[in-house]
C-alpha positions as CSV (number, residue, x, y, z in Angstrom):
1,M,-6.9,-120.4,-44.5
2,D,-9.4,-123.2,-45.1
3,K,-12.2,-120.7,-44.1
4,V,-11.1,-118.4,-46.9
5,S,-11.1,-121.3,-49.4
6,D,-14.8,-122.0,-48.6
7,Q,-15.9,-118.6,-49.8
8,P,-17.3,-118.1,-53.3
9,L,-14.8,-116.8,-55.8
10,L,-16.9,-113.7,-56.3
11,A,-18.3,-112.4,-53.0
12,Q,-20.6,-110.0,-54.8
13,L,-22.0,-111.0,-58.2
14,P,-21.7,-108.3,-60.9
15,A,-24.6,-106.6,-62.5
16,A,-25.0,-108.2,-65.9
17,G,-24.4,-106.4,-69.2
18,K,-26.0,-107.3,-72.5
19,I,-25.3,-108.9,-75.8
20,V,-26.2,-106.1,-78.2
21,G,-25.3,-107.6,-81.6
22,V,-25.0,-111.1,-83.1
23,T,-23.2,-112.2,-86.2
24,Q,-23.1,-115.8,-87.6
25,N,-20.5,-117.3,-89.9
26,P,-22.3,-120.5,-90.8
27,G,-19.5,-121.8,-93.1
28,V,-17.1,-122.1,-90.2
29,G,-19.7,-122.6,-87.4
30,V,-18.8,-119.4,-85.5
31,W,-20.9,-116.9,-83.6
32,T,-19.7,-113.4,-82.8
33,W,-21.4,-111.5,-80.0
34,E,-21.0,-107.8,-79.5
35,L,-21.3,-106.8,-75.9
36,S,-22.7,-103.6,-74.3
37,N,-19.2,-102.7,-72.9
38,G,-17.6,-103.0,-76.4
39,A,-16.1,-106.4,-76.0
40,R,-16.4,-109.1,-78.7
41,V,-17.0,-112.8,-77.9
42,V,-16.3,-115.4,-80.5
43,V,-17.9,-118.8,-79.9
44,K,-17.4,-122.0,-81.9
45,P,-19.4,-124.9,-80.4
46,T,-17.8,-128.3,-81.5
47,D,-18.2,-132.0,-80.7
48,F,-14.5,-132.8,-81.6
49,K,-13.6,-133.7,-78.0
50,E,-16.0,-134.5,-75.3
51,D,-16.2,-132.1,-72.3
52,E,-13.4,-129.8,-73.5
53,V,-13.6,-126.0,-73.7
54,L,-10.6,-124.0,-74.8
55,F,-10.3,-120.2,-74.3
56,T,-8.1,-117.3,-75.3
57,A,-8.6,-113.5,-75.1
58,V,-6.4,-110.9,-76.8
59,S,-6.1,-107.1,-77.0
60,D,-3.5,-105.2,-79.0
61,G,-0.8,-103.2,-77.2
62,G,1.4,-105.5,-75.2
63,S,4.9,-104.8,-73.8
64,S,5.8,-102.9,-77.0
65,L,4.2,-99.8,-75.5
66,Y,6.7,-99.6,-72.6
67,P,10.3,-98.1,-72.6
68,L,13.2,-100.4,-72.4
69,S,13.6,-99.6,-68.7
70,S,10.2,-101.2,-68.0
71,Y,10.2,-103.8,-70.8
72,T,11.5,-106.8,-68.8
73,S,9.0,-106.2,-66.0
74,A,6.2,-105.8,-68.5
75,Q,7.2,-109.1,-70.2
76,Y,7.1,-111.0,-66.9
77,A,4.1,-109.2,-65.2
78,G,1.6,-111.8,-66.4
79,N,3.8,-114.6,-64.9
80,V,4.0,-113.1,-61.5
81,I,0.4,-112.0,-61.2
82,G,-0.7,-115.3,-62.6
83,E,0.9,-117.0,-59.6
84,S,-0.3,-114.6,-57.0
85,G,-3.9,-115.8,-56.5
86,L,-7.0,-113.7,-57.1
87,G,-9.3,-111.4,-55.1
88,A,-9.4,-112.6,-51.5
89,F,-7.6,-115.8,-52.4
90,G,-3.8,-116.3,-52.1
91,P,-2.2,-118.9,-54.3
92,I,-2.7,-121.8,-51.9
93,E,-6.3,-120.7,-51.0
94,L,-7.1,-120.4,-54.7
95,Q,-5.8,-123.8,-55.4
96,K,-8.0,-125.2,-52.6
97,A,-11.1,-123.3,-53.9
98,L,-10.6,-124.9,-57.3
99,S,-10.1,-128.4,-55.9
100,G,-12.1,-130.9,-57.9
101,K,-12.7,-128.5,-60.8
102,I,-11.2,-128.9,-64.3
103,V,-10.2,-125.3,-65.0
104,S,-7.1,-123.2,-65.7
105,L,-6.5,-119.6,-66.6
106,T,-3.3,-117.7,-67.1
107,P,-2.7,-114.1,-68.1
108,F,0.1,-113.1,-70.5
109,I,1.7,-109.9,-71.9
110,R,3.6,-110.3,-75.1
111,D,5.2,-107.8,-77.5
112,L,2.1,-106.9,-79.4
113,Q,-0.8,-108.2,-77.3
114,E,-2.0,-109.0,-73.8
115,G,-4.6,-111.5,-72.9
116,F,-5.4,-114.9,-71.4
117,N,-5.1,-118.6,-72.1
118,G,-7.4,-121.1,-70.4
119,S,-9.5,-124.2,-70.5
120,S,-12.2,-125.9,-68.6
121,S,-14.6,-128.8,-68.6
122,K,-18.1,-128.0,-69.8
123,G,-19.4,-128.0,-66.3
124,D,-16.7,-125.7,-65.0
125,I,-17.1,-123.0,-67.7
126,E,-18.8,-120.6,-65.2
127,T,-15.7,-121.0,-62.9
128,L,-13.5,-120.1,-65.8
129,L,-15.5,-116.9,-66.4
130,Q,-15.4,-116.0,-62.7
131,L,-11.6,-116.3,-62.7
132,L,-11.5,-114.1,-65.8
133,H,-13.7,-111.5,-64.2
134,L,-11.5,-111.4,-61.1
135,Y,-8.3,-110.9,-63.1
136,F,-9.8,-107.7,-64.4
137,I,-11.3,-106.3,-61.2
138,Q,-9.1,-107.9,-58.4
139,P,-5.7,-109.1,-59.6
140,R,-3.0,-109.8,-57.0
141,A,0.7,-109.3,-57.1
142,D,2.2,-109.9,-53.6
143,A,5.8,-109.7,-52.6
144,E,5.9,-113.4,-51.6
145,S,4.9,-114.6,-55.0
146,Y,7.2,-112.2,-56.6
147,G,10.2,-113.3,-54.5
148,S,9.4,-117.0,-55.2
149,F,9.3,-116.3,-59.0
150,V,12.6,-114.4,-58.9
151,N,14.3,-117.2,-56.9
152,R,13.1,-119.8,-59.4
153,M,14.2,-117.8,-62.3
154,K,17.6,-117.3,-60.7
155,G,18.1,-121.1,-60.2
156,F,16.9,-121.8,-63.8
157,L,19.2,-119.2,-65.3
158,E,22.2,-120.3,-63.2
159,N,21.7,-123.9,-64.4
160,S,21.0,-122.9,-68.0
161,S,24.2,-120.8,-68.2
162,L,26.2,-124.1,-67.9
163,N,24.6,-125.6,-70.9
164,P,26.4,-125.0,-74.2
165,A,23.1,-125.2,-76.1
166,N,21.8,-122.1,-74.2
167,A,24.8,-120.0,-75.2
168,Y,24.1,-121.1,-78.8
169,R,20.4,-120.3,-78.5
170,D,21.1,-116.8,-77.1
171,T,23.5,-116.0,-79.9
172,L,20.9,-117.3,-82.4
173,N,18.0,-115.2,-80.9
174,V,20.0,-112.0,-80.6
175,T,21.3,-112.3,-84.2
176,L,17.9,-113.1,-85.7
177,A,16.5,-110.0,-83.9
178,G,19.1,-107.8,-85.6
179,Y,20.8,-107.2,-82.2
180,S,17.8,-105.3,-80.8
181,P,18.1,-104.4,-77.2
182,Y,14.6,-105.8,-76.7
183,R,16.0,-109.3,-77.4
184,R,18.9,-109.3,-75.0
185,P,19.4,-112.8,-73.5
186,M,17.9,-113.2,-70.1
187,N,20.5,-113.9,-67.4
188,V,20.9,-113.6,-63.6
189,E,22.2,-110.0,-63.9
190,R,19.1,-108.9,-65.8
191,L,16.9,-110.1,-62.9
192,A,17.8,-106.7,-61.3
193,E,15.6,-105.1,-64.0
194,L,12.5,-106.7,-62.5
195,D,10.4,-104.4,-60.4
196,L,7.1,-105.6,-58.7
197,Q,5.6,-102.1,-58.6
198,V,6.2,-101.7,-62.4
199,M,4.6,-105.1,-62.9
200,K,1.5,-104.0,-61.0
201,T,1.3,-100.8,-63.0
202,V,1.8,-102.4,-66.3
203,F,-0.8,-105.1,-65.6
204,A,-3.3,-102.6,-64.4
205,E,-2.8,-100.6,-67.6
206,R,-2.9,-103.5,-70.0
207,F,-6.1,-104.9,-68.5
208,A,-7.9,-101.6,-67.7
209,D,-10.2,-101.9,-70.7
210,A,-12.0,-105.2,-70.7
211,G,-14.1,-103.9,-73.6
212,G,-11.1,-103.7,-75.8
213,F,-10.6,-107.5,-75.8
214,T,-11.9,-110.2,-78.1
215,Y,-12.7,-113.4,-76.2
216,Y,-12.6,-116.8,-78.0
217,F,-14.4,-119.9,-76.7
218,I,-14.0,-123.2,-78.6
219,G,-15.4,-126.7,-77.7
220,S,-18.3,-128.3,-75.7
221,I,-20.4,-125.2,-75.4
222,D,-24.2,-124.9,-75.3
223,S,-24.5,-121.4,-76.8
224,V,-28.0,-120.9,-75.4
225,A,-26.9,-121.6,-71.8
226,F,-23.6,-119.8,-72.3
227,R,-25.2,-116.4,-73.3
228,P,-26.4,-115.3,-69.8
229,L,-23.0,-116.3,-68.4
230,V,-21.2,-114.1,-70.9
231,E,-23.6,-111.2,-70.1
232,K,-23.0,-111.7,-66.4
233,Y,-19.2,-112.1,-66.3
234,I,-17.8,-110.4,-69.4
235,A,-20.3,-107.8,-70.5
236,S,-20.3,-106.5,-66.9
237,L,-16.5,-105.8,-66.9
238,P,-15.2,-102.2,-66.9
239,A,-14.5,-100.5,-70.3
240,T,-12.6,-97.3,-71.0
241,K,-13.4,-97.3,-74.7
242,R,-9.8,-96.4,-75.5
243,T,-8.3,-96.8,-79.0
244,E,-5.0,-98.6,-78.8
245,T,-2.6,-100.7,-80.8
246,W,0.9,-102.1,-80.5
247,K,4.1,-100.3,-81.3
248,D,6.6,-101.5,-83.9
249,L,9.9,-102.1,-82.0
250,G,11.8,-102.4,-85.3
251,I,13.0,-106.0,-84.6
252,R,14.2,-107.4,-87.9
253,P,16.8,-110.0,-89.0
254,P,20.0,-108.4,-90.3
255,K,20.4,-108.0,-94.0
256,G,23.2,-109.7,-95.9
257,I,25.1,-112.8,-95.0
258,V,26.0,-113.4,-91.3
259,R,28.0,-116.4,-90.2
260,K,29.0,-117.2,-86.6
261,K,30.6,-120.0,-84.7
262,V,29.9,-120.6,-81.0
263,I,32.7,-122.6,-79.3
264,R,32.0,-124.3,-76.0
265,E,33.3,-127.1,-73.9
266,M,31.1,-130.2,-74.1
267,E,30.9,-133.5,-72.3
268,D,29.5,-135.2,-75.4
269,P,30.9,-133.2,-78.3
270,K,28.6,-132.6,-81.3
271,A,27.9,-129.8,-83.7
272,T,24.6,-128.0,-84.1
273,V,24.1,-126.0,-87.3
274,Y,21.3,-123.5,-87.9
275,V,20.7,-121.8,-91.3
276,A,18.0,-119.1,-91.8
277,L,17.0,-117.4,-95.1
278,T,15.0,-114.3,-94.3
279,G,13.5,-111.3,-96.0
280,D,10.5,-108.9,-96.5
281,Y,7.6,-109.8,-98.6
282,T,4.1,-108.9,-99.6
283,Y,1.8,-110.9,-97.4
284,D,-0.1,-113.2,-99.9
285,P,-2.1,-116.4,-99.2
286,M,-0.7,-118.3,-102.2
287,D,2.8,-117.4,-101.2
288,R,2.1,-118.9,-97.8
289,I,1.1,-122.2,-99.5
290,A,4.1,-122.1,-101.8
291,L,6.5,-121.5,-98.9
292,A,4.8,-124.3,-97.0
293,A,5.4,-126.6,-100.0
294,I,9.1,-125.7,-100.0
295,N,9.3,-126.3,-96.3
296,D,7.8,-129.8,-96.6
297,M,9.8,-130.7,-99.7
298,L,13.1,-129.6,-98.1
299,S,12.3,-131.5,-95.0
300,F,11.8,-134.7,-96.9
301,R,14.9,-134.2,-99.0
302,Y,17.1,-133.6,-96.0
303,V,15.9,-136.9,-94.5
304,E,17.0,-138.5,-97.7
305,T,20.3,-136.7,-98.2
306,I,21.6,-135.7,-94.8
307,R,20.3,-138.5,-92.6
308,E,19.9,-141.5,-94.8
309,E,22.6,-141.0,-97.6
310,E,25.2,-139.3,-95.5
311,G,24.3,-140.8,-92.1
312,G,25.6,-137.6,-90.6
313,T,22.9,-136.2,-88.4
314,Y,20.6,-137.2,-85.6
315,G,17.7,-135.4,-87.3
316,A,17.1,-132.3,-89.4
317,G,14.3,-129.8,-88.6
318,V,12.8,-127.5,-91.2
319,W,10.2,-124.8,-90.4
320,T,8.9,-121.7,-92.1
321,Q,7.6,-118.6,-90.3
322,Q,5.5,-115.8,-92.0
323,T,4.2,-112.7,-90.2
324,K,2.1,-109.9,-91.4
325,Y,2.6,-107.6,-88.4
326,P,4.4,-105.6,-87.3
327,A,5.9,-106.0,-90.8
328,P,5.5,-108.7,-93.5
329,Q,8.5,-111.0,-93.0
330,Y,9.3,-114.6,-94.0
331,Q,11.9,-116.9,-92.6
332,L,13.0,-120.4,-93.6
333,S,15.0,-122.2,-90.8
334,I,16.9,-125.4,-91.0
335,Q,18.7,-127.0,-88.0
336,F,20.5,-130.3,-87.5
337,D,23.0,-131.9,-85.2
338,C,26.0,-133.9,-86.5
339,D,29.5,-135.0,-85.8
340,P,31.7,-131.8,-85.7
341,E,33.9,-132.9,-88.6
342,N,30.8,-133.2,-90.8
343,A,29.3,-129.8,-90.1
344,E,30.7,-127.9,-93.1
345,R,30.0,-130.7,-95.6
346,L,26.4,-131.2,-94.4
347,T,25.7,-127.5,-94.4
348,Q,26.6,-127.3,-98.0
349,I,24.0,-130.0,-98.7
350,V,21.4,-127.7,-97.1
351,Y,22.3,-125.0,-99.6
352,R,22.5,-127.4,-102.5
353,E,18.9,-128.6,-102.0
354,I,17.6,-125.1,-101.7
355,E,19.4,-124.2,-104.9
356,K,18.0,-127.2,-106.7
357,L,14.4,-126.1,-105.9
358,R,15.3,-122.6,-107.2
359,T,16.7,-123.8,-110.5
360,E,14.8,-127.0,-111.2
361,G,11.6,-126.7,-109.1
362,P,9.9,-129.8,-107.7
363,D,8.9,-132.8,-109.8
364,E,5.4,-134.1,-110.0
365,K,6.1,-136.8,-107.4
366,Q,7.0,-134.2,-104.9
367,M,3.9,-132.2,-105.7
368,I,1.6,-135.2,-105.3
369,S,3.2,-136.1,-102.0
370,F,2.9,-132.5,-100.7
371,R,-0.8,-132.2,-101.8
372,E,-1.8,-135.6,-100.3
373,N,-0.1,-135.0,-97.0
374,K,-1.2,-131.4,-96.6
375,L,-4.8,-132.1,-97.5
376,K,-4.9,-135.0,-95.1
377,T,-3.3,-133.0,-92.3
378,F,-5.6,-130.1,-92.9
379,A,-8.7,-132.2,-92.7
380,E,-7.5,-133.8,-89.5
381,R,-6.6,-130.4,-87.9
382,T,-9.9,-128.8,-88.6
383,Q,-11.4,-131.4,-86.4
384,E,-9.4,-130.3,-83.4
385,N,-10.4,-127.5,-81.0
386,R,-6.8,-126.3,-80.7
387,F,-6.7,-125.6,-84.5
388,W,-9.6,-123.2,-84.2
389,L,-8.3,-121.6,-81.0
390,S,-5.2,-120.5,-82.9
391,S,-6.8,-119.9,-86.3
392,L,-9.6,-117.6,-85.3
393,P,-7.4,-115.0,-83.4
394,A,-4.8,-115.2,-86.1
395,A,-7.5,-114.3,-88.7
396,D,-8.6,-111.3,-86.7
397,F,-5.0,-110.2,-86.1
398,D,-4.1,-110.5,-89.8
399,E,-7.5,-108.8,-90.7
400,E,-8.7,-111.8,-92.7
401,S,-12.2,-113.4,-92.7
402,Y,-13.0,-116.5,-90.8
403,E,-14.0,-118.1,-94.0
404,S,-10.5,-117.7,-95.4
405,I,-9.3,-120.3,-92.8
406,L,-11.0,-123.0,-94.9
407,N,-9.5,-121.8,-98.2
408,S,-6.3,-123.8,-97.8
409,P,-7.5,-127.0,-99.7
410,E,-8.4,-125.0,-102.8
411,M,-5.0,-123.2,-102.8
412,I,-3.1,-126.5,-102.2
413,K,-4.8,-128.1,-105.2
414,A,-4.1,-125.0,-107.3
415,L,-0.4,-124.9,-106.5
416,T,1.8,-125.9,-109.5
417,P,5.5,-126.9,-109.7
418,D,6.2,-123.7,-111.5
419,M,4.6,-121.6,-108.7
420,V,6.8,-123.4,-106.2
421,K,9.9,-122.8,-108.3
422,K,9.2,-119.1,-108.7
423,A,8.6,-118.7,-105.0
424,A,11.9,-120.4,-104.3
425,E,13.6,-118.1,-106.8
426,R,12.1,-114.9,-105.2
427,F,12.5,-115.8,-101.6
428,Y,15.6,-117.9,-101.3
429,S,18.1,-116.1,-103.5
430,G,20.8,-116.3,-100.8
431,N,20.9,-112.5,-100.3
432,N,20.0,-112.7,-96.6
433,I,21.5,-115.7,-94.8
434,I,22.1,-116.3,-91.1
435,E,24.3,-119.3,-90.4
436,I,25.3,-120.2,-86.8
437,T,27.2,-123.3,-85.8
438,L,27.8,-124.6,-82.3
439,L,31.1,-126.5,-82.0
440,P,33.0,-128.2,-79.2
441,S,36.1,-126.4,-78.0
442,D,38.1,-129.7,-78.2
443,L,37.5,-131.3,-81.5
444,S,39.9,-134.2,-80.6
445,K,37.2,-135.6,-78.3
446,S,34.6,-135.9,-81.0
């Protein structure tokens, strides 16, 4: 075994391809290289954090392209193959071969995309590229790694089934997905749906066309020294030149008003309340800023009303989600824990504060606070590699320019109280509400 770990990761170095096109976005400090095999490489050199390189790669398709009978295996194929080693190296041998190096790389297959997440030190970036190359040409998926994964999943699912919070979360996820069969809760029984051979087939299909991926590198990168490495390890990868995208699985929140109670035995009785307001909308940058403002203003108000004035919760969380694909959707979510006898009263405060924004809008003090906090946070985040690692792929996926990433400060400054009020009126009318409450079965213990 030790002898195997002494071998190079790539026994035979690939014949290099070429960078055949270069585009620069000076405003955001990004270079885009078009490769001879059709792949795109997006590079943003930074000095935000010493000796850090972050990486992701994506291609459209994902598990959405598979029937329900193969869907579960497709979803977990990246996990199993990511634990199986690479090329001539089993999991233990690969770990030994990477000893002393600062590098990590994991494949994933999600609903709409497949790809990789990884990182390395500046000095180990070639090792990162070698691992990436191997995942395309010599992935492994052995029975031992598969069995270990299934056993761990079984233990985890058996334990999680005893936790009342997990039953609540399962109800929440299924309801938010409009009861789609693609969002059935994972449990021990569903492990029987996993099939190693299906996983191998799905992974081979998803990663057959390396030229169909976009590869993003952010951080401590010398772009001059990096170019020949990209040509050697990425431009040399196989490409089928296929045209492919994801499939819309039709997963949408239910229309109308849905209220559910989940009753479970608890050692330490408490209530958990989740409220979501959902709907369709035209994907618009200013609407995104207005919804972000509503999110922040409600979060502050719930601290004042629910936690400080009423003293009835351990903490309230507010978050807003907006998606452009597979269909433009928005969702405002509020969740808090409280004593069971206070659940109904505090839930009404949630609705009251939303209605207040709809009818009165924010005052100038709220607008000033939002602007100051958001501008400060945005300025800080743009100095982080992780911000760019998420923002650049998101811009490509949403078909927006890289320059648009830096437009937020202008839009934040342009936002008015009336714009926030009108957004609240349009989006949070109360037509589509999901309200799910977890309660203890024995209220006398609370």
